[in-house]
C-alpha positions, 0 to 999 in steps of 0.5 A: 482478502479472505483469510480462509485456508483452501477447502481441504475437506471438500472433494476436488472434483465431482463424480463426473470430473468437474471441479467443485465450487469451493475450490473454484472460489478459493483459486479465483480469489487467489489469482484475482487478488485483493481489489485494494482498499482506498484511504486518504493519507494524512501527511505531517511536515509535507511542504505544499506550495501553491495550494493543497496537493491531492493525496490518495492512497490504497492498500492491498492485503497480499496475504494474511500479514503482508500488505502493499500500499501506494500513495499518490501525491499530486501537487497544486504547484510543487511539494517538498519532503524532509527525510526523517520528519515527513511522514504519513500518520494514519496508515489504517492497518497495524504494522508488526515489523518495519517495512520499506517504501520508495518514491518515484516521480516522473523520471526524476528518480526516487528514494527509499523511506521506511514504515516504522512499526513502533509508531505505525508511521510511513516515513518518506525519503526527501525530495525538493520542489517536485512539480509532478505527481509522486508515487510512494509505494511500500510493503510491510507486515501489517493487519 
């Protein structure tokens, strides 16, 4: 996502009243948002039964410092995680403050975890032998 400020040195409109191009481009990006950047999260201490889970991730720069991320864990058979010891260790941005993450899995509820700024790790909450896909979603101050 561009980190440029609105084009305040340009006229808002042309002499005929049409909006000028720099303003259209600025607001188009603001309304359409960041298309997201894919990454493959690497988990530490995630228990996987029946083979390796398919794990995909994407993060979105909402603003210059605010980032939303989503991780999908699709288990081969089932997965389990332990709060405080199961985490993602390769978040591609640098966290500047602690953040929050939550999990949801096929009507099974969810739990809260955290993004730890000092280690740049995403700690997930605990779950046990979940056979459906699990989404880990979070928001953190990061660039």
